[in-house]
C-alpha positions as CSV (number, residue, x, y, z in Angstrom):
1,M,-55.9,12.2,-39.2
2,I,-57.1,15.8,-39.7
3,L,-54.4,18.3,-40.8
4,T,-54.7,22.0,-40.6
5,R,-54.4,23.9,-43.9
6,P,-50.8,25.1,-43.4
7,L,-49.6,21.5,-43.0
8,R,-51.5,19.8,-45.8
9,K,-49.2,20.9,-48.6
10,P,-45.9,19.7,-47.0
11,F,-47.5,16.4,-46.0
12,W,-48.7,15.7,-49.6
13,I,-45.2,16.6,-50.9
14,L,-43.5,14.1,-48.5
15,K,-46.1,11.4,-49.2
16,S,-45.6,11.7,-52.9
17,F,-41.8,11.7,-52.6
18,G,-42.0,8.5,-50.4
19,Q,-44.2,6.7,-52.9
20,K,-42.1,7.7,-55.8
21,H,-38.7,6.8,-54.2
22,Q,-39.8,3.9,-52.0
23,K,-37.1,1.5,-53.3
24,L,-34.3,4.0,-52.9
25,I,-35.3,4.8,-49.3
26,L,-35.5,1.1,-48.4
27,L,-32.1,0.5,-50.0
28,A,-30.5,3.5,-48.2
29,S,-32.0,2.3,-44.9
30,F,-30.5,-1.2,-45.4
31,F,-27.0,0.1,-46.2
32,G,-27.3,2.6,-43.3
33,A,-28.0,-0.3,-40.9
34,I,-25.0,-2.2,-42.3
35,L,-22.7,0.8,-41.9
36,Y,-23.9,1.3,-38.3
37,I,-23.1,-2.3,-37.4
38,F,-19.7,-2.0,-39.1
39,F,-18.6,1.1,-37.3
40,K,-19.9,-0.1,-34.0
41,N,-18.5,-3.7,-34.0
42,L,-15.8,-4.0,-36.7
43,L,-14.0,-0.7,-36.9
44,P,-12.4,-1.1,-33.4
45,L,-10.8,-4.3,-34.8
46,L,-9.0,-2.5,-37.7
47,P,-5.5,-1.0,-37.3
48,Q,-5.8,2.4,-35.6
49,I,-3.7,5.5,-36.0
50,K,-1.9,5.6,-32.7
51,A,-1.0,8.7,-30.7
52,G,2.8,9.1,-30.5
53,T,4.9,10.8,-27.9
54,R,8.6,11.6,-28.4
55,I,10.5,12.1,-25.1
56,G,14.1,13.2,-24.5
57,L,16.1,12.1,-21.5
58,V,19.7,12.8,-20.4
59,G,21.9,9.8,-19.4
60,Q,23.6,6.6,-20.6
61,Y,21.5,3.6,-20.2
62,T,21.3,-0.1,-21.2
63,L,18.1,-2.2,-21.3
64,N,18.8,-3.3,-17.7
65,T,19.5,0.2,-16.3
66,L,16.6,2.2,-17.8
67,P,15.2,5.0,-15.6
68,L,12.1,4.1,-13.7
69,S,10.0,6.5,-15.9
70,V,10.8,4.2,-18.9
71,S,11.1,0.7,-17.4
72,Q,7.7,0.9,-15.6
73,N,6.0,1.2,-18.9
74,I,7.6,-2.0,-20.2
75,S,7.4,-4.3,-17.1
76,R,7.1,-4.6,-13.4
77,G,9.1,-6.3,-10.7
78,L,8.2,-8.9,-8.1
79,T,8.5,-6.1,-5.6
80,K,8.5,-2.3,-5.8
81,I,9.9,0.5,-3.6
82,D,7.6,3.2,-2.2
83,Q,8.4,6.8,-1.7
84,T,10.0,6.1,1.7
85,G,12.3,3.4,0.4
86,Q,10.3,0.5,1.8
87,V,9.9,-2.6,-0.2
88,I,6.3,-3.6,-1.0
89,P,4.8,-6.4,-3.2
90,D,4.1,-5.8,-6.9
91,L,3.8,-9.0,-9.0
92,A,4.5,-10.9,-5.8
93,L,1.7,-11.6,-3.4
94,N,4.0,-12.1,-0.5
95,W,7.2,-13.8,0.6
96,E,8.8,-15.8,3.4
97,I,12.3,-15.5,4.7
98,S,14.2,-18.3,6.4
99,E,15.5,-17.9,9.9
100,D,19.1,-17.5,8.7
101,E,17.9,-15.0,6.0
102,T,19.4,-16.9,3.1
103,L,16.2,-18.4,1.6
104,Y,13.5,-16.3,0.1
105,T,10.3,-18.0,-1.0
106,V,8.1,-15.8,-3.2
107,N,4.4,-16.4,-4.0
108,L,3.1,-14.7,-7.2
109,K,-0.3,-13.0,-7.4
110,K,-3.1,-14.7,-9.3
111,D,-4.4,-13.2,-12.6
112,I,-1.2,-11.4,-13.6
113,F,-0.3,-11.2,-17.3
114,W,2.4,-10.5,-19.8
115,S,1.9,-7.7,-22.3
116,D,0.5,-10.2,-24.8
117,N,-2.2,-11.2,-22.3
118,T,-0.7,-14.6,-21.5
119,P,-0.7,-15.5,-17.8
120,I,2.6,-15.1,-15.9
121,K,3.9,-18.3,-14.4
122,A,7.0,-18.9,-12.3
123,K,8.5,-21.0,-15.0
124,D,8.4,-18.1,-17.4
125,L,10.7,-16.0,-15.2
126,N,14.5,-16.0,-15.5
127,F,16.7,-14.4,-12.9
128,S,20.5,-14.0,-13.1
129,I,21.7,-12.6,-9.8
130,P,25.3,-13.2,-8.7
131,D,25.7,-15.7,-5.9
132,V,21.9,-16.4,-5.9
133,Q,20.4,-19.8,-6.8
134,F,17.0,-19.4,-8.4
135,K,14.4,-22.3,-8.4
136,V,10.8,-22.7,-9.7
137,I,8.7,-24.6,-7.1
138,D,5.3,-24.5,-8.9
139,D,3.4,-22.2,-11.3
140,D,2.9,-19.6,-8.6
141,T,6.0,-20.1,-6.3
142,L,9.7,-19.5,-6.7
143,S,12.7,-19.3,-4.4
144,F,16.0,-17.6,-4.1
145,R,18.9,-19.2,-2.2
146,L,21.6,-16.7,-1.1
147,K,25.2,-17.7,-0.1
148,E,24.9,-15.3,2.9
149,S,22.3,-12.9,4.3
150,Y,21.8,-9.7,2.3
151,A,19.2,-7.3,3.7
152,P,18.6,-5.3,0.5
153,F,17.8,-8.4,-1.5
154,L,14.1,-7.8,-1.8
155,S,14.9,-4.4,-3.4
156,L,16.8,-6.2,-6.2
157,L,13.5,-8.0,-7.1
158,A,12.1,-4.6,-8.0
159,R,13.9,-4.8,-11.3
160,P,11.5,-5.3,-14.2
161,V,10.9,-9.0,-15.2
162,F,10.7,-10.4,-18.7
163,S,9.6,-13.7,-20.1
164,K,12.0,-16.0,-22.0
165,N,10.6,-14.5,-25.2
166,N,11.2,-10.9,-23.9
167,Q,7.6,-10.1,-23.1
168,G,7.2,-7.6,-20.2
169,A,4.4,-7.2,-17.7
170,G,3.7,-3.5,-18.5
171,K,1.3,-1.7,-20.7
172,F,3.8,-1.4,-23.5
173,M,6.0,-3.7,-25.6
174,I,9.4,-2.9,-27.0
175,K,9.1,-2.1,-30.7
176,S,12.6,-1.1,-31.5
177,L,16.0,-0.5,-29.9
178,K,18.9,1.6,-31.3
179,Y,22.4,1.6,-29.8
180,S,25.3,4.0,-29.9
181,G,28.2,1.8,-28.8
182,Q,27.2,-0.1,-25.6
183,Y,24.5,2.4,-24.6
184,L,21.0,2.9,-25.9
185,K,20.4,5.8,-28.4
186,S,16.7,5.3,-28.4
187,I,13.9,2.9,-27.5
188,E,10.4,2.8,-29.0
189,L,7.5,1.3,-27.1
190,T,4.1,0.4,-28.4
191,S,0.7,-0.5,-27.0
192,F,-2.8,-0.9,-28.6
193,K,-3.5,2.9,-28.5
194,Q,-0.1,4.6,-28.1
195,N,3.5,4.7,-29.1
196,L,6.3,6.1,-26.9
197,Y,9.6,7.0,-28.3
198,Y,12.5,7.8,-25.9
199,R,15.7,9.3,-27.1
200,F,18.8,9.5,-24.8
201,Y,21.2,12.4,-24.9
202,P,24.7,12.6,-23.3
203,S,24.2,16.1,-21.8
204,N,21.5,18.6,-20.9
205,E,22.9,20.9,-23.7
206,A,22.6,18.1,-26.3
207,A,19.0,17.4,-25.2
208,W,18.0,21.0,-25.6
209,L,19.6,21.1,-29.0
210,G,17.7,17.9,-30.0
211,F,14.4,19.5,-28.8
212,K,15.1,22.7,-30.9
213,L,15.8,20.5,-33.9
214,G,12.5,18.7,-33.5
215,E,13.9,15.3,-32.6
216,V,11.6,15.1,-29.5
217,D,8.5,16.9,-28.3
218,Q,9.3,16.7,-24.6
219,L,12.3,16.9,-22.4
220,Q,12.2,15.3,-18.9
221,N,14.3,15.8,-15.8
222,L,16.7,18.4,-17.2
223,L,19.1,19.7,-14.5
224,I,19.3,23.1,-16.1
225,N,16.7,25.5,-17.4
226,P,17.8,26.3,-21.0
227,L,14.9,28.6,-21.8
228,S,15.7,32.1,-22.9
229,G,14.4,34.8,-25.2
230,S,11.4,33.8,-27.3
231,W,11.5,30.2,-26.3
232,K,9.9,31.1,-22.9
233,D,6.7,31.8,-24.8
234,K,6.8,28.9,-27.1
235,V,6.9,26.0,-24.7
236,K,5.4,24.7,-21.4
237,L,7.8,24.5,-18.5
238,E,7.2,22.5,-15.3
239,T,9.6,22.2,-12.4
240,Q,9.9,19.7,-9.5
241,V,12.5,18.8,-6.9
242,N,14.2,15.5,-7.5
243,Y,14.8,14.0,-4.0
244,G,16.3,10.9,-5.7
245,Q,19.5,12.8,-6.4
246,Y,21.7,15.3,-4.6
247,L,24.2,17.9,-5.8
248,G,27.4,17.6,-3.9
249,I,31.1,18.3,-3.8
250,I,33.1,15.1,-3.6
251,F,36.6,15.2,-2.2
252,N,39.6,13.0,-3.1
253,L,41.0,12.0,0.2
254,K,44.2,10.8,-1.4
255,D,45.0,14.5,-2.0
256,S,47.7,15.7,0.4
257,Y,45.5,18.7,1.4
258,L,42.0,17.3,1.2
259,S,43.0,14.3,3.3
260,N,42.8,16.8,6.2
261,K,39.4,16.8,7.9
262,S,39.7,20.3,9.2
263,L,40.2,21.7,5.7
264,R,37.1,19.8,4.4
265,Q,35.0,21.1,7.2
266,A,36.3,24.6,6.7
267,L,35.3,24.4,3.0
268,A,31.8,23.3,4.1
269,Y,31.3,26.2,6.5
270,A,32.7,28.7,3.9
271,L,29.9,28.0,1.4
272,E,27.3,30.8,1.2
273,R,25.0,28.9,-1.1
274,K,24.0,25.3,-0.2
275,S,20.4,25.6,-1.3
276,D,18.0,28.3,-2.3
277,T,15.3,26.9,0.1
278,P,15.3,24.7,3.2
279,E,13.0,22.2,1.4
280,T,15.7,21.4,-1.2
281,R,18.7,21.3,1.1
282,A,20.6,18.0,1.1
283,L,21.9,17.2,4.6
284,T,23.1,13.6,3.9
285,P,23.5,11.2,1.0
286,I,20.0,9.7,1.9
287,N,16.7,10.8,0.4
288,P,15.0,13.0,3.1
289,Y,11.7,11.0,2.6
290,S,13.5,7.7,3.3
291,W,12.5,5.7,6.4
292,V,16.1,5.9,7.6
293,F,16.8,9.6,7.0
294,N,18.6,11.3,9.9
295,P,17.7,15.0,10.0
296,K,19.9,15.6,13.1
297,V,23.3,15.6,11.4
298,K,25.7,18.5,11.5
299,P,24.2,21.0,9.0
300,Y,27.3,23.1,8.2
301,D,25.4,26.3,7.9
302,F,27.4,29.2,6.5
303,N,29.7,30.3,9.3
304,P,32.8,32.4,8.2
305,T,34.3,32.5,11.7
306,Q,34.1,28.7,12.2
307,A,35.4,28.2,8.6
308,Q,38.5,30.4,9.3
309,E,39.2,28.7,12.7
310,L,39.2,25.3,11.0
311,F,41.3,26.6,8.1
312,D,43.9,28.0,10.5
313,K,44.0,24.6,12.3
314,F,44.6,22.9,8.9
315,A,47.3,25.5,8.0
316,A,49.1,24.8,11.3
317,E,49.1,21.1,10.6
318,A,50.0,21.2,6.9
319,T,52.9,22.8,4.9
320,I,51.5,25.4,2.5
321,S,53.7,27.5,0.3
322,G,51.8,30.7,-0.3
323,R,48.1,30.9,-1.0
324,L,46.3,27.5,-1.1
325,E,45.2,26.5,-4.6
326,L,42.5,23.9,-5.3
327,R,40.9,22.6,-8.5
328,L,37.1,22.0,-8.7
329,D,36.0,19.8,-11.6
330,T,32.5,19.7,-12.9
331,S,30.3,19.4,-16.0
332,E,29.2,22.3,-18.2
333,S,25.7,22.0,-16.6
334,F,27.0,23.0,-13.2
335,L,29.5,25.7,-14.3
336,S,27.6,28.6,-12.7
337,L,27.3,26.8,-9.4
338,A,30.9,25.8,-9.4
339,E,32.0,29.4,-10.0
340,S,29.9,30.6,-7.1
341,I,31.5,27.9,-4.8
342,A,35.0,29.1,-5.9
343,A,34.0,32.7,-5.2
344,S,32.8,31.7,-1.6
345,W,36.0,29.9,-0.9
346,G,38.1,32.8,-2.1
347,K,36.1,35.4,-0.2
348,V,36.0,33.5,3.1
349,L,39.3,31.6,3.1
350,N,41.4,33.4,0.5
351,I,41.7,30.2,-1.5
352,T,42.3,30.2,-5.2
353,T,40.0,27.7,-6.9
354,K,40.3,26.8,-10.5
355,V,37.1,25.5,-12.0
356,K,37.6,23.0,-14.8
357,I,34.9,21.5,-17.1
358,V,35.4,17.8,-17.5
359,N,33.5,15.0,-19.4
360,S,34.8,12.2,-17.2
361,I,36.3,11.8,-13.8
362,D,40.0,12.5,-13.6
363,P,41.6,9.9,-11.2
364,D,43.7,12.7,-9.7
365,F,40.8,15.1,-9.1
366,Q,40.8,17.2,-6.0
367,A,37.2,18.2,-5.7
368,L,34.3,17.2,-8.0
369,L,30.9,18.9,-8.2
370,V,28.4,16.3,-9.4
371,A,24.8,15.1,-9.3
372,Q,24.7,11.7,-7.6
373,E,21.8,9.2,-7.8
374,I,20.6,8.1,-4.4
375,P,20.1,4.3,-4.2
376,L,16.5,3.2,-3.5
377,D,17.7,1.1,-0.6
378,P,19.7,2.8,2.1
379,D,22.6,0.5,1.5
380,Q,25.5,2.7,0.3
381,H,28.2,0.1,0.6
382,A,29.4,0.6,-3.0
383,L,29.8,4.4,-2.5
384,W,31.6,4.7,0.8
385,H,33.1,1.3,1.9
386,S,36.9,1.4,1.9
387,T,37.2,-1.8,-0.2
388,Q,35.1,-0.6,-3.2
389,D,36.5,0.7,-6.4
390,T,33.3,2.8,-6.8
391,N,34.3,4.7,-3.7
392,I,35.9,7.5,-5.7
393,T,36.6,9.6,-2.6
394,H,38.9,6.9,-1.3
395,Y,37.3,7.4,2.1
396,S,38.3,4.8,4.7
397,D,36.9,4.6,8.2
398,L,36.6,1.4,10.2
399,K,33.5,2.6,12.0
400,I,31.7,3.4,8.7
401,D,32.9,0.1,7.1
402,K,31.3,-1.8,10.0
403,L,28.0,0.0,9.9
404,L,27.8,-0.5,6.1
405,E,28.6,-4.2,6.5
406,D,26.0,-4.7,9.3
407,G,23.3,-2.7,7.4
408,R,23.3,-5.1,4.6
409,K,23.2,-8.2,6.8
410,I,20.5,-7.3,9.3
411,S,16.9,-7.4,8.0
412,D,15.2,-6.1,11.2
413,L,13.9,-2.7,10.2
414,A,14.4,-1.0,13.6
415,K,18.0,-2.2,13.8
416,R,18.7,-1.2,10.2
417,K,17.3,2.3,10.8
418,E,19.5,2.8,13.8
419,I,22.6,1.6,11.8
420,Y,21.9,4.0,8.8
421,Q,21.2,6.9,11.1
422,D,24.6,6.4,12.7
423,F,26.1,6.0,9.3
424,Q,24.8,9.4,8.2
425,R,25.9,11.1,11.4
426,F,29.5,9.8,11.3
427,L,29.9,10.3,7.6
428,V,28.7,13.9,7.6
429,E,31.0,14.6,10.6
430,D,34.0,13.3,8.5
431,S,33.0,15.4,5.5
432,P,34.3,13.3,2.6
433,A,31.8,15.2,0.6
434,I,29.7,18.4,1.0
435,F,26.0,17.7,0.4
436,L,24.5,20.8,-1.2
437,E,20.9,20.4,-2.4
438,H,18.4,18.1,-4.1
439,P,18.2,19.5,-7.6
440,T,15.3,21.1,-9.2
441,V,14.6,19.4,-12.5
442,Y,12.8,20.9,-15.6
443,N,10.3,19.3,-17.9
444,I,9.7,21.1,-21.2
445,S,7.0,20.3,-23.8
446,R,5.8,22.0,-26.9
């Protein structure tokens, strides 16, 4: 090999260095190869520093009532419910329903695993559902025997499943649980690459304080926007409409005044603010994206004339001494909205409304401004049927009772849709509640 004059000197220097330090170079090459093999094949097997996320949520939860954003990380259900409220398979491959709709035979998918990578078998599952007999048929098949037909049953199977040693079917395992009384204070989840820490707060105000104190790095689904002053520039704020809830005014129909339908309708027509935009307006207690939603119910748009006519009708039927006075209970989160409602009723109907902040429901309340979770299945028997203790309005109507009873017995989707559309129409006409809006929720992160 012939080298030009400028390259001869560097070549001789490198050649001389290599000859002098040959053993050192060979040794370094050997250890370099060893280190390469170690980092490529062995390092992934060593304990890793996991990314951690601390999230704050508002609400009181047990392990069985965790919000979907948490529970779906831990496990899955045999079924799941899509955005329209329809039940679709999840861990289940399919199912068969007997002619009398009391026997459900569920076939599991193949190649499904617990979080520790062991296969999920029917014998691993344990269901405890009142009035339902659970039976394992083989490794991939199980059955549920009901005492009587219950159309929403498949939606119950959307609850997360756990093995007998508390393994879930999600990407995360439960690392720790902390309780405050009967409710969870926090839950920590872990996976191979990440830890998730959820802390639960009793109110939006407590959650915001926890965020400012550094207890969490994110807040999810706040019903109020707490940002003010310099905080607006320090954090990231995202908003979205929660169609799984509605803000509404619930009436106590045992009250001597509010038992009158004309008064309830007058109060509905007298409200100037029901929603800032048509997209967030709540017309019924059903999610507007549900397959049974009825958009053709009475909307109760702001109408002072209609409100006054109905109020005059009520006044003629009732005995009122002086100016009518009502009490509107609510939480601190909705104080501003409650005050605007009171102002509307005073302006249009000359009613005095006292707004009271409460932390629990007074059995003798008159009107209650609350955020109500909308059930995933259209069945609202627990909320509106006259026999239910959870029907806090004390609403009682034979027609509504019959519709609610039929809706949970008939599985045919077309018939169920007709039933629940009639339910919405008749309920809104009777006005045991005023449905205001689907709330905008706020997600805050550092």
